[in-house]
PDB file of N, CA, C and O in Angstrom:
ATOM      1  N   GLY A   1     -15.243 -14.896   0.912  1.00  0.00           N
ATOM      2  CA  GLY A   1     -15.319 -13.664   1.775  1.00  0.00           C
ATOM      3  C   GLY A   1     -13.939 -13.482   2.424  1.00  0.00           C
ATOM      4  O   GLY A   1     -12.936 -14.107   2.081  1.00  0.00           O
ATOM      5  N   GLY A   2     -13.994 -12.573   3.385  1.00  0.00           N
ATOM      6  CA  GLY A   2     -12.753 -12.185   4.077  1.00  0.00           C
ATOM      7  C   GLY A   2     -11.872 -11.254   3.253  1.00  0.00           C
ATOM      8  O   GLY A   2     -12.171 -10.905   2.111  1.00  0.00           O
ATOM      9  N   THR A   3     -10.805 -10.886   3.873  1.00  0.00           N
ATOM     10  CA  THR A   3      -9.874 -10.004   3.156  1.00  0.00           C
ATOM     11  C   THR A   3      -8.651 -10.770   2.678  1.00  0.00           C
ATOM     12  O   THR A   3      -8.254 -11.773   3.271  1.00  0.00           O
ATOM     13  N   ASP A   4      -8.056 -10.273   1.581  1.00  0.00           N
ATOM     14  CA  ASP A   4      -6.776 -10.870   1.131  1.00  0.00           C
ATOM     15  C   ASP A   4      -5.613 -10.108   1.714  1.00  0.00           C
ATOM     16  O   ASP A   4      -5.713  -8.906   1.961  1.00  0.00           O
ATOM     17  N   LYS A   5      -4.528 -10.783   1.934  1.00  0.00           N
ATOM     18  CA  LYS A   5      -3.314 -10.019   2.366  1.00  0.00           C
ATOM     19  C   LYS A   5      -2.820  -9.234   1.193  1.00  0.00           C
ATOM     20  O   LYS A   5      -2.859  -9.676   0.045  1.00  0.00           O
ATOM     21  N   VAL A   6      -2.351  -8.051   1.519  1.00  0.00           N
ATOM     22  CA  VAL A   6      -1.794  -7.190   0.486  1.00  0.00           C
ATOM     23  C   VAL A   6      -0.356  -7.076   0.549  1.00  0.00           C
ATOM     24  O   VAL A   6       0.175  -6.691   1.590  1.00  0.00           O
ATOM     25  N   ASP A   7       0.328  -7.381  -0.486  1.00  0.00           N
ATOM     26  CA  ASP A   7       1.826  -7.246  -0.547  1.00  0.00           C
ATOM     27  C   ASP A   7       2.091  -5.794  -0.867  1.00  0.00           C
ATOM     28  O   ASP A   7       1.846  -5.320  -1.976  1.00  0.00           O
ATOM     29  N   ILE A   8       2.625  -5.063   0.192  1.00  0.00           N
ATOM     30  CA  ILE A   8       2.780  -3.642   0.074  1.00  0.00           C
ATOM     31  C   ILE A   8       3.924  -3.281  -0.995  1.00  0.00           C
ATOM     32  O   ILE A   8       3.967  -2.154  -1.489  1.00  0.00           O
ATOM     33  N   ASN A   9       4.780  -4.209  -1.307  1.00  0.00           N
ATOM     34  CA  ASN A   9       5.776  -3.819  -2.338  1.00  0.00           C
ATOM     35  C   ASN A   9       5.264  -3.957  -3.784  1.00  0.00           C
ATOM     36  O   ASN A   9       5.813  -3.337  -4.694  1.00  0.00           O
ATOM     37  N   ASN A  10       4.214  -4.767  -3.996  1.00  0.00           N
ATOM     38  CA  ASN A  10       3.818  -5.045  -5.365  1.00  0.00           C
ATOM     39  C   ASN A  10       2.359  -4.724  -5.628  1.00  0.00           C
ATOM     40  O   ASN A  10       1.932  -4.718  -6.782  1.00  0.00           O
ATOM     41  N   ALA A  11       1.575  -4.456  -4.573  1.00  0.00           N
ATOM     42  CA  ALA A  11       0.118  -4.119  -4.794  1.00  0.00           C
ATOM     43  C   ALA A  11      -0.037  -2.748  -5.426  1.00  0.00           C
ATOM     44  O   ALA A  11       0.713  -1.817  -5.133  1.00  0.00           O
ATOM     45  N   ASN A  12      -1.012  -2.648  -6.286  1.00  0.00           N
ATOM     46  CA  ASN A  12      -1.292  -1.268  -6.833  1.00  0.00           C
ATOM     47  C   ASN A  12      -2.439  -0.714  -5.904  1.00  0.00           C
ATOM     48  O   ASN A  12      -3.014  -1.426  -5.082  1.00  0.00           O
ATOM     49  N   VAL A  13      -2.714   0.585  -6.102  1.00  0.00           N
ATOM     50  CA  VAL A  13      -3.622   1.281  -5.218  1.00  0.00           C
ATOM     51  C   VAL A  13      -5.029   0.585  -5.106  1.00  0.00           C
ATOM     52  O   VAL A  13      -5.680   0.675  -4.065  1.00  0.00           O
ATOM     53  N   GLN A  14      -5.460  -0.078  -6.148  1.00  0.00           N
ATOM     54  CA  GLN A  14      -6.783  -0.615  -6.202  1.00  0.00           C
ATOM     55  C   GLN A  14      -6.915  -1.774  -5.075  1.00  0.00           C
ATOM     56  O   GLN A  14      -7.980  -2.029  -4.512  1.00  0.00           O
ATOM     57  N   ALA A  15      -5.759  -2.402  -4.838  1.00  0.00           N
ATOM     58  CA  ALA A  15      -5.782  -3.557  -3.848  1.00  0.00           C
ATOM     59  C   ALA A  15      -6.229  -3.137  -2.491  1.00  0.00           C
ATOM     60  O   ALA A  15      -6.641  -3.988  -1.704  1.00  0.00           O
ATOM     61  N   TYR A  16      -6.170  -1.804  -2.150  1.00  0.00           N
ATOM     62  CA  TYR A  16      -6.425  -1.350  -0.867  1.00  0.00           C
ATOM     63  C   TYR A  16      -7.932  -0.982  -0.670  1.00  0.00           C
ATOM     64  O   TYR A  16      -8.368  -0.668   0.437  1.00  0.00           O
ATOM     65  N   ARG A  17      -8.685  -1.035  -1.759  1.00  0.00           N
ATOM     66  CA  ARG A  17     -10.064  -0.664  -1.666  1.00  0.00           C
ATOM     67  C   ARG A  17     -10.881  -1.600  -0.750  1.00  0.00           C
ATOM     68  O   ARG A  17     -11.975  -1.264  -0.295  1.00  0.00           O
ATOM     69  N   GLN A  18     -10.316  -2.751  -0.510  1.00  0.00           N
ATOM     70  CA  GLN A  18     -11.108  -3.728   0.403  1.00  0.00           C
ATOM     71  C   GLN A  18     -11.014  -3.283   1.863  1.00  0.00           C
ATOM     72  O   GLN A  18     -11.663  -3.880   2.722  1.00  0.00           O
ATOM     73  N   PHE A  19     -10.207  -2.226   2.173  1.00  0.00           N
ATOM     74  CA  PHE A  19     -10.027  -1.702   3.579  1.00  0.00           C
ATOM     75  C   PHE A  19     -10.553  -0.331   3.641  1.00  0.00           C
ATOM     76  O   PHE A  19      -9.928   0.616   3.163  1.00  0.00           O
ATOM     77  N   PRO A  20     -11.819  -0.194   4.286  1.00  0.00           N
ATOM     78  CA  PRO A  20     -12.468   1.130   4.356  1.00  0.00           C
ATOM     79  C   PRO A  20     -11.541   2.205   4.935  1.00  0.00           C
ATOM     80  O   PRO A  20     -10.966   2.039   6.011  1.00  0.00           O
ATOM     81  N   GLY A  21     -11.412   3.316   4.190  1.00  0.00           N
ATOM     82  CA  GLY A  21     -10.562   4.374   4.651  1.00  0.00           C
ATOM     83  C   GLY A  21      -9.207   4.375   4.116  1.00  0.00           C
ATOM     84  O   GLY A  21      -8.539   5.403   4.230  1.00  0.00           O
ATOM     85  N   MET A  22      -8.698   3.292   3.518  1.00  0.00           N
ATOM     86  CA  MET A  22      -7.354   3.192   3.017  1.00  0.00           C
ATOM     87  C   MET A  22      -7.224   3.870   1.654  1.00  0.00           C
ATOM     88  O   MET A  22      -6.152   4.373   1.318  1.00  0.00           O
ATOM     89  N   TYR A  23      -8.278   3.890   0.882  1.00  0.00           N
ATOM     90  CA  TYR A  23      -8.189   4.430  -0.496  1.00  0.00           C
ATOM     91  C   TYR A  23      -8.920   5.807  -0.471  1.00  0.00           C
ATOM     92  O   TYR A  23      -9.981   5.942   0.139  1.00  0.00           O
ATOM     93  N   PRO A  24      -8.333   6.807  -1.139  1.00  0.00           N
ATOM     94  CA  PRO A  24      -7.143   6.774  -1.960  1.00  0.00           C
ATOM     95  C   PRO A  24      -5.868   7.293  -1.228  1.00  0.00           C
ATOM     96  O   PRO A  24      -4.751   7.080  -1.700  1.00  0.00           O
ATOM     97  N   THR A  25      -6.054   7.976  -0.070  1.00  0.00           N
ATOM     98  CA  THR A  25      -4.856   8.653   0.508  1.00  0.00           C
ATOM     99  C   THR A  25      -3.847   7.678   1.027  1.00  0.00           C
ATOM    100  O   THR A  25      -2.717   7.758   0.545  1.00  0.00           O
ATOM    101  N   ALA A  26      -4.082   6.779   1.930  1.00  0.00           N
ATOM    102  CA  ALA A  26      -3.165   5.903   2.533  1.00  0.00           C
ATOM    103  C   ALA A  26      -2.642   4.941   1.405  1.00  0.00           C
ATOM    104  O   ALA A  26      -1.447   4.652   1.350  1.00  0.00           O
ATOM    105  N   ALA A  27      -3.531   4.464   0.533  1.00  0.00           N
ATOM    106  CA  ALA A  27      -3.194   3.580  -0.536  1.00  0.00           C
ATOM    107  C   ALA A  27      -2.138   4.260  -1.502  1.00  0.00           C
ATOM    108  O   ALA A  27      -1.121   3.687  -1.890  1.00  0.00           O
ATOM    109  N   GLY A  28      -2.477   5.459  -1.818  1.00  0.00           N
ATOM    110  CA  GLY A  28      -1.551   6.196  -2.736  1.00  0.00           C
ATOM    111  C   GLY A  28      -0.196   6.389  -2.123  1.00  0.00           C
ATOM    112  O   GLY A  28       0.827   6.234  -2.789  1.00  0.00           O
ATOM    113  N   ALA A  29      -0.186   6.718  -0.887  1.00  0.00           N
ATOM    114  CA  ALA A  29       1.081   7.009  -0.137  1.00  0.00           C
ATOM    115  C   ALA A  29       1.967   5.707  -0.123  1.00  0.00           C
ATOM    116  O   ALA A  29       3.166   5.751  -0.396  1.00  0.00           O
ATOM    117  N   ILE A  30       1.321   4.567   0.205  1.00  0.00           N
ATOM    118  CA  ILE A  30       2.052   3.298   0.271  1.00  0.00           C
ATOM    119  C   ILE A  30       2.557   2.895  -1.120  1.00  0.00           C
ATOM    120  O   ILE A  30       3.713   2.509  -1.291  1.00  0.00           O
ATOM    121  N   ALA A  31       1.650   2.997  -2.116  1.00  0.00           N
ATOM    122  CA  ALA A  31       1.986   2.586  -3.465  1.00  0.00           C
ATOM    123  C   ALA A  31       3.083   3.495  -4.116  1.00  0.00           C
ATOM    124  O   ALA A  31       3.788   3.043  -5.019  1.00  0.00           O
ATOM    125  N   SER A  32       3.223   4.763  -3.662  1.00  0.00           N
ATOM    126  CA  SER A  32       4.155   5.606  -4.343  1.00  0.00           C
ATOM    127  C   SER A  32       5.533   5.667  -3.673  1.00  0.00           C
ATOM    128  O   SER A  32       6.457   6.315  -4.166  1.00  0.00           O
ATOM    129  N   HIS A  33       5.643   4.962  -2.518  1.00  0.00           N
ATOM    130  CA  HIS A  33       6.887   4.829  -1.796  1.00  0.00           C
ATOM    131  C   HIS A  33       7.445   3.426  -1.885  1.00  0.00           C
ATOM    132  O   HIS A  33       6.963   2.621  -2.682  1.00  0.00           O
ATOM    133  N   GLY A  34       8.461   3.112  -1.075  1.00  0.00           N
ATOM    134  CA  GLY A  34       8.971   1.819  -1.085  1.00  0.00           C
ATOM    135  C   GLY A  34      10.085   1.702  -2.123  1.00  0.00           C
ATOM    136  O   GLY A  34      10.480   2.695  -2.733  1.00  0.00           O
ATOM    137  N   PRO A  35      10.602   0.451  -2.323  1.00  0.00           N
ATOM    138  CA  PRO A  35      10.201  -0.761  -1.730  1.00  0.00           C
ATOM    139  C   PRO A  35      10.523  -0.844  -0.259  1.00  0.00           C
ATOM    140  O   PRO A  35      11.450  -0.205   0.238  1.00  0.00           O
ATOM    141  N   TYR A  36       9.764  -1.619   0.400  1.00  0.00           N
ATOM    142  CA  TYR A  36       9.826  -1.754   1.938  1.00  0.00           C
ATOM    143  C   TYR A  36      10.511  -3.067   2.227  1.00  0.00           C
ATOM    144  O   TYR A  36      10.401  -4.049   1.492  1.00  0.00           O
ATOM    145  N   LYS A  37      11.242  -3.031   3.364  1.00  0.00           N
ATOM    146  CA  LYS A  37      11.807  -4.311   3.859  1.00  0.00           C
ATOM    147  C   LYS A  37      10.915  -4.948   4.918  1.00  0.00           C
ATOM    148  O   LYS A  37      10.969  -6.159   5.131  1.00  0.00           O
ATOM    149  N   GLU A  38      10.048  -4.090   5.619  1.00  0.00           N
ATOM    150  CA  GLU A  38       9.125  -4.591   6.583  1.00  0.00           C
ATOM    151  C   GLU A  38       7.900  -3.689   6.562  1.00  0.00           C
ATOM    152  O   GLU A  38       7.962  -2.558   6.079  1.00  0.00           O
ATOM    153  N   VAL A  39       6.804  -4.186   7.079  1.00  0.00           N
ATOM    154  CA  VAL A  39       5.520  -3.483   7.017  1.00  0.00           C
ATOM    155  C   VAL A  39       5.670  -2.089   7.811  1.00  0.00           C
ATOM    156  O   VAL A  39       5.166  -1.045   7.397  1.00  0.00           O
ATOM    157  N   GLY A  40       6.392  -2.187   8.955  1.00  0.00           N
ATOM    158  CA  GLY A  40       6.536  -0.938   9.833  1.00  0.00           C
ATOM    159  C   GLY A  40       7.126   0.264   9.137  1.00  0.00           C
ATOM    160  O   GLY A  40       6.974   1.397   9.595  1.00  0.00           O
ATOM    161  N   GLU A  41       7.848   0.001   7.952  1.00  0.00           N
ATOM    162  CA  GLU A  41       8.393   1.134   7.232  1.00  0.00           C
ATOM    163  C   GLU A  41       7.336   2.059   6.654  1.00  0.00           C
ATOM    164  O   GLU A  41       7.632   3.225   6.392  1.00  0.00           O
ATOM    165  N   ILE A  42       6.165   1.604   6.455  1.00  0.00           N
ATOM    166  CA  ILE A  42       5.114   2.455   5.861  1.00  0.00           C
ATOM    167  C   ILE A  42       4.794   3.676   6.797  1.00  0.00           C
ATOM    168  O   ILE A  42       4.304   4.698   6.316  1.00  0.00           O
ATOM    169  N   TYR A  43       5.067   3.565   8.110  1.00  0.00           N
ATOM    170  CA  TYR A  43       4.873   4.699   9.021  1.00  0.00           C
ATOM    171  C   TYR A  43       5.899   5.768   8.819  1.00  0.00           C
ATOM    172  O   TYR A  43       5.713   6.888   9.294  1.00  0.00           O
ATOM    173  N   LYS A  44       6.942   5.480   8.154  1.00  0.00           N
ATOM    174  CA  LYS A  44       7.989   6.489   7.908  1.00  0.00           C
ATOM    175  C   LYS A  44       7.809   7.283   6.657  1.00  0.00           C
ATOM    176  O   LYS A  44       8.626   8.153   6.354  1.00  0.00           O
ATOM    177  N   ILE A  45       6.704   6.997   5.878  1.00  0.00           N
ATOM    178  CA  ILE A  45       6.403   7.761   4.676  1.00  0.00           C
ATOM    179  C   ILE A  45       6.185   9.233   5.043  1.00  0.00           C
ATOM    180  O   ILE A  45       5.360   9.534   5.905  1.00  0.00           O
ATOM    181  N   PRO A  46       6.900  10.132   4.413  1.00  0.00           N
ATOM    182  CA  PRO A  46       6.751  11.562   4.776  1.00  0.00           C
ATOM    183  C   PRO A  46       5.348  12.124   4.468  1.00  0.00           C
ATOM    184  O   PRO A  46       4.736  11.817   3.445  1.00  0.00           O
ATOM    185  N   GLY A  47       4.881  12.952   5.395  1.00  0.00           N
ATOM    186  CA  GLY A  47       3.587  13.606   5.095  1.00  0.00           C
ATOM    187  C   GLY A  47       2.346  12.871   5.568  1.00  0.00           C
ATOM    188  O   GLY A  47       1.250  13.410   5.416  1.00  0.00           O
ATOM    189  N   LEU A  48       2.447  11.694   6.123  1.00  0.00           N
ATOM    190  CA  LEU A  48       1.255  10.985   6.567  1.00  0.00           C
ATOM    191  C   LEU A  48       0.653  11.667   7.756  1.00  0.00           C
ATOM    192  O   LEU A  48       1.364  11.920   8.729  1.00  0.00           O
ATOM    193  N   SER A  49      -0.648  11.986   7.732  1.00  0.00           N
ATOM    194  CA  SER A  49      -1.297  12.553   8.922  1.00  0.00           C
ATOM    195  C   SER A  49      -1.497  11.446   9.953  1.00  0.00           C
ATOM    196  O   SER A  49      -1.408  10.254   9.662  1.00  0.00           O
ATOM    197  N   GLU A  50      -1.764  11.897  11.148  1.00  0.00           N
ATOM    198  CA  GLU A  50      -2.019  10.883  12.275  1.00  0.00           C
ATOM    199  C   GLU A  50      -3.318  10.101  11.890  1.00  0.00           C
ATOM    200  O   GLU A  50      -3.427   8.908  12.175  1.00  0.00           O
ATOM    201  N   GLN A  51      -4.250  10.760  11.271  1.00  0.00           N
ATOM    202  CA  GLN A  51      -5.501  10.068  10.930  1.00  0.00           C
ATOM    203  C   GLN A  51      -5.140   8.908   9.921  1.00  0.00           C
ATOM    204  O   GLN A  51      -5.602   7.777  10.071  1.00  0.00           O
ATOM    205  N   VAL A  52      -4.302   9.239   8.900  1.00  0.00           N
ATOM    206  CA  VAL A  52      -3.975   8.180   7.904  1.00  0.00           C
ATOM    207  C   VAL A  52      -3.217   7.060   8.570  1.00  0.00           C
ATOM    208  O   VAL A  52      -3.438   5.879   8.301  1.00  0.00           O
ATOM    209  N   LYS A  53      -2.293   7.471   9.468  1.00  0.00           N
ATOM    210  CA  LYS A  53      -1.487   6.402  10.223  1.00  0.00           C
ATOM    211  C   LYS A  53      -2.405   5.570  10.996  1.00  0.00           C
ATOM    212  O   LYS A  53      -2.166   4.370  11.133  1.00  0.00           O
ATOM    213  N   GLY A  54      -3.420   6.108  11.504  1.00  0.00           N
ATOM    214  CA  GLY A  54      -4.409   5.305  12.349  1.00  0.00           C
ATOM    215  C   GLY A  54      -5.134   4.295  11.429  1.00  0.00           C
ATOM    216  O   GLY A  54      -5.357   3.149  11.819  1.00  0.00           O
ATOM    217  N   VAL A  55      -5.479   4.707  10.274  1.00  0.00           N
ATOM    218  CA  VAL A  55      -6.182   3.800   9.349  1.00  0.00           C
ATOM    219  C   VAL A  55      -5.226   2.657   8.994  1.00  0.00           C
ATOM    220  O   VAL A  55      -5.602   1.486   9.024  1.00  0.00           O
ATOM    221  N   ILE A  56      -3.955   3.029   8.652  1.00  0.00           N
ATOM    222  CA  ILE A  56      -3.021   1.941   8.255  1.00  0.00           C
ATOM    223  C   ILE A  56      -2.814   1.017   9.446  1.00  0.00           C
ATOM    224  O   ILE A  56      -2.716  -0.195   9.253  1.00  0.00           O
ATOM    225  N   LYS A  57      -2.746   1.515  10.624  1.00  0.00           N
ATOM    226  CA  LYS A  57      -2.512   0.680  11.821  1.00  0.00           C
ATOM    227  C   LYS A  57      -3.653  -0.360  11.981  1.00  0.00           C
ATOM    228  O   LYS A  57      -3.426  -1.510  12.359  1.00  0.00           O
ATOM    229  N   LYS A  58      -4.882   0.099  11.675  1.00  0.00           N
ATOM    230  CA  LYS A  58      -6.053  -0.697  11.768  1.00  0.00           C
ATOM    231  C   LYS A  58      -5.944  -2.003  10.917  1.00  0.00           C
ATOM    232  O   LYS A  58      -6.427  -3.066  11.308  1.00  0.00           O
ATOM    233  N   TYR A  59      -5.289  -1.864   9.747  1.00  0.00           N
ATOM    234  CA  TYR A  59      -5.226  -2.988   8.798  1.00  0.00           C
ATOM    235  C   TYR A  59      -3.792  -3.511   8.657  1.00  0.00           C
ATOM    236  O   TYR A  59      -3.541  -4.313   7.757  1.00  0.00           O
ATOM    237  N   GLU A  60      -2.886  -3.116   9.461  1.00  0.00           N
ATOM    238  CA  GLU A  60      -1.528  -3.535   9.400  1.00  0.00           C
ATOM    239  C   GLU A  60      -1.325  -4.994   9.295  1.00  0.00           C
ATOM    240  O   GLU A  60      -0.418  -5.441   8.592  1.00  0.00           O
ATOM    241  N   GLY A  61      -2.124  -5.756   9.960  1.00  0.00           N
ATOM    242  CA  GLY A  61      -2.045  -7.156  10.069  1.00  0.00           C
ATOM    243  C   GLY A  61      -2.400  -7.859   8.680  1.00  0.00           C
ATOM    244  O   GLY A  61      -2.098  -9.029   8.449  1.00  0.00           O
ATOM    245  N   GLN A  62      -3.013  -7.104   7.856  1.00  0.00           N
ATOM    246  CA  GLN A  62      -3.370  -7.633   6.481  1.00  0.00           C
ATOM    247  C   GLN A  62      -2.271  -7.373   5.441  1.00  0.00           C
ATOM    248  O   GLN A  62      -2.389  -7.807   4.295  1.00  0.00           O
ATOM    249  N   PHE A  63      -1.207  -6.668   5.836  1.00  0.00           N
ATOM    250  CA  PHE A  63      -0.177  -6.347   4.891  1.00  0.00           C
ATOM    251  C   PHE A  63       1.045  -7.294   5.051  1.00  0.00           C
ATOM    252  O   PHE A  63       1.406  -7.681   6.162  1.00  0.00           O
ATOM    253  N   VAL A  64       1.654  -7.643   3.927  1.00  0.00           N
ATOM    254  CA  VAL A  64       2.815  -8.462   3.924  1.00  0.00           C
ATOM    255  C   VAL A  64       3.881  -7.753   3.026  1.00  0.00           C
ATOM    256  O   VAL A  64       3.541  -6.893   2.213  1.00  0.00           O
ATOM    257  N   VAL A  65       5.132  -8.125   3.190  1.00  0.00           N
ATOM    258  CA  VAL A  65       6.206  -7.570   2.365  1.00  0.00           C
ATOM    259  C   VAL A  65       6.816  -8.737   1.632  1.00  0.00           C
ATOM    260  O   VAL A  65       7.362  -9.644   2.260  1.00  0.00           O
ATOM    261  N   LEU A  66       6.737  -8.734   0.325  1.00  0.00           N
ATOM    262  CA  LEU A  66       7.393  -9.689  -0.560  1.00  0.00           C
ATOM    263  C   LEU A  66       8.422  -8.974  -1.392  1.00  0.00           C
ATOM    264  O   LEU A  66       8.261  -7.765  -1.561  1.00  0.00           O
ATOM    265  N   PRO A  67       9.491  -9.589  -1.949  1.00  0.00           N
ATOM    266  CA  PRO A  67      10.433  -8.898  -2.755  1.00  0.00           C
ATOM    267  C   PRO A  67       9.728  -8.134  -3.910  1.00  0.00           C
ATOM    268  O   PRO A  67       8.861  -8.666  -4.603  1.00  0.00           O
ATOM    269  N   ALA A  68      10.139  -6.898  -4.070  1.00  0.00           N
ATOM    270  CA  ALA A  68       9.523  -6.098  -5.133  1.00  0.00           C
ATOM    271  C   ALA A  68       9.928  -6.631  -6.504  1.00  0.00           C
ATOM    272  O   ALA A  68      11.096  -6.877  -6.803  1.00  0.00           O
ATOM    273  N   ASN A  69       8.853  -6.798  -7.342  1.00  0.00           N
ATOM    274  CA  ASN A  69       9.083  -7.206  -8.754  1.00  0.00           C
ATOM    275  C   ASN A  69       9.199  -5.948  -9.593  1.00  0.00           C
ATOM    276  O   ASN A  69       8.209  -5.250  -9.808  1.00  0.00           O
ATOM    277  N   GLU A  70      10.406  -5.651 -10.071  1.00  0.00           N
ATOM    278  CA  GLU A  70      10.676  -4.398 -10.681  1.00  0.00           C
ATOM    279  C   GLU A  70       9.749  -3.989 -11.818  1.00  0.00           C
ATOM    280  O   GLU A  70       9.407  -2.813 -11.944  1.00  0.00           O
ATOM    281  N   ALA A  71       9.341  -4.943 -12.644  1.00  0.00           N
ATOM    282  CA  ALA A  71       8.519  -4.594 -13.755  1.00  0.00           C
ATOM    283  C   ALA A  71       7.148  -4.150 -13.241  1.00  0.00           C
ATOM    284  O   ALA A  71       6.525  -3.231 -13.772  1.00  0.00           O
ATOM    285  N   TYR A  72       6.690  -4.861 -12.152  1.00  0.00           N
ATOM    286  CA  TYR A  72       5.397  -4.511 -11.606  1.00  0.00           C
ATOM    287  C   TYR A  72       5.436  -3.259 -10.751  1.00  0.00           C
ATOM    288  O   TYR A  72       4.528  -2.428 -10.735  1.00  0.00           O
ATOM    289  N   PHE A  73       6.608  -3.179 -10.004  1.00  0.00           N
ATOM    290  CA  PHE A  73       6.758  -2.080  -9.092  1.00  0.00           C
ATOM    291  C   PHE A  73       6.539  -0.712  -9.765  1.00  0.00           C
ATOM    292  O   PHE A  73       5.849   0.159  -9.235  1.00  0.00           O
ATOM    293  N   ILE A  74       7.144  -0.560 -10.936  1.00  0.00           N
ATOM    294  CA  ILE A  74       6.976   0.720 -11.715  1.00  0.00           C
ATOM    295  C   ILE A  74       5.555   0.991 -12.078  1.00  0.00           C
ATOM    296  O   ILE A  74       5.155   2.154 -12.104  1.00  0.00           O
ATOM    297  N   ASP A  75       4.779   0.006 -12.356  1.00  0.00           N
ATOM    298  CA  ASP A  75       3.453   0.140 -12.943  1.00  0.00           C
ATOM    299  C   ASP A  75       2.326   0.094 -11.825  1.00  0.00           C
ATOM    300  O   ASP A  75       1.144   0.181 -12.157  1.00  0.00           O
ATOM    301  N   ARG A  76       2.698  -0.041 -10.520  1.00  0.00           N
ATOM    302  CA  ARG A  76       1.640  -0.222  -9.566  1.00  0.00           C
ATOM    303  C   ARG A  76       0.826   0.975  -9.268  1.00  0.00           C
ATOM    304  O   ARG A  76      -0.287   0.842  -8.760  1.00  0.00           O
ATOM    305  N   ILE A  77       1.325   2.157  -9.560  1.00  0.00           N
ATOM    306  CA  ILE A  77       0.486   3.423  -9.341  1.00  0.00           C
ATOM    307  C   ILE A  77      -0.401   3.580 -10.560  1.00  0.00           C
ATOM    308  O   ILE A  77      -1.605   3.766 -10.381  1.00  0.00           O
ATOM    309  N   ASN A  78       0.099   3.521 -11.786  1.00  0.00           N
ATOM    310  CA  ASN A  78      -0.702   3.687 -12.915  1.00  0.00           C
ATOM    311  C   ASN A  78      -1.601   2.488 -13.188  1.00  0.00           C
ATOM    312  O   ASN A  78      -2.722   2.620 -13.678  1.00  0.00           O
ATOM    313  N   ASN A  79      -1.066   1.310 -12.852  1.00  0.00           N
ATOM    314  CA  ASN A  79      -1.871   0.067 -13.063  1.00  0.00           C
ATOM    315  C   ASN A  79      -2.209  -0.082 -14.559  1.00  0.00           C
ATOM    316  O   ASN A  79      -3.210  -0.722 -14.883  1.00  0.00           O
ATOM    317  N   GLY A  80      -1.412   0.485 -15.480  1.00  0.00           N
ATOM    318  CA  GLY A  80      -1.672   0.348 -16.858  1.00  0.00           C
ATOM    319  C   GLY A  80      -2.890   1.149 -17.313  1.00  0.00           C
ATOM    320  O   GLY A  80      -3.334   0.978 -18.449  1.00  0.00           O
ATOM    321  N   MET A  81      -3.430   1.993 -16.489  1.00  0.00           N
ATOM    322  CA  MET A  81      -4.671   2.682 -16.789  1.00  0.00           C
ATOM    323  C   MET A  81      -4.446   3.782 -17.927  1.00  0.00           C
ATOM    324  O   MET A  81      -5.389   4.213 -18.591  1.00  0.00           O
ATOM    325  N   TYR A  82      -3.202   4.178 -18.091  1.00  0.00           N
ATOM    326  CA  TYR A  82      -3.009   5.307 -19.034  1.00  0.00           C
ATOM    327  C   TYR A  82      -2.501   4.853 -20.359  1.00  0.00           C
ATOM    328  O   TYR A  82      -2.073   5.698 -21.146  1.00  0.00           O
ATOM    329  N   ARG A  83      -2.512   3.597 -20.668  1.00  0.00           N
ATOM    330  CA  ARG A  83      -2.045   3.067 -21.953  1.00  0.00           C
ATOM    331  C   ARG A  83      -3.168   3.300 -23.028  1.00  0.00           C
ATOM    332  O   ARG A  83      -2.996   2.932 -24.190  1.00  0.00           O
TER     333      ARG A  83
END
């Protein structure tokens, strides 16, 4: 049980489904920007509504920033679904 920490630099959009309200809008925004140096940078994503920021804030403690893996970074939005 419980939730897993999500590495915002390398997680694909599906990883955010465990947080109600994060998917698809907030998840898509986080996954399509970055790489991030710190979790707080996700609030600087252009076009986030206050509602979306509120949802992100709720789960901020579950997010971590690890070095972006370039091979994975490119694929984290598609997640290989279109092959």
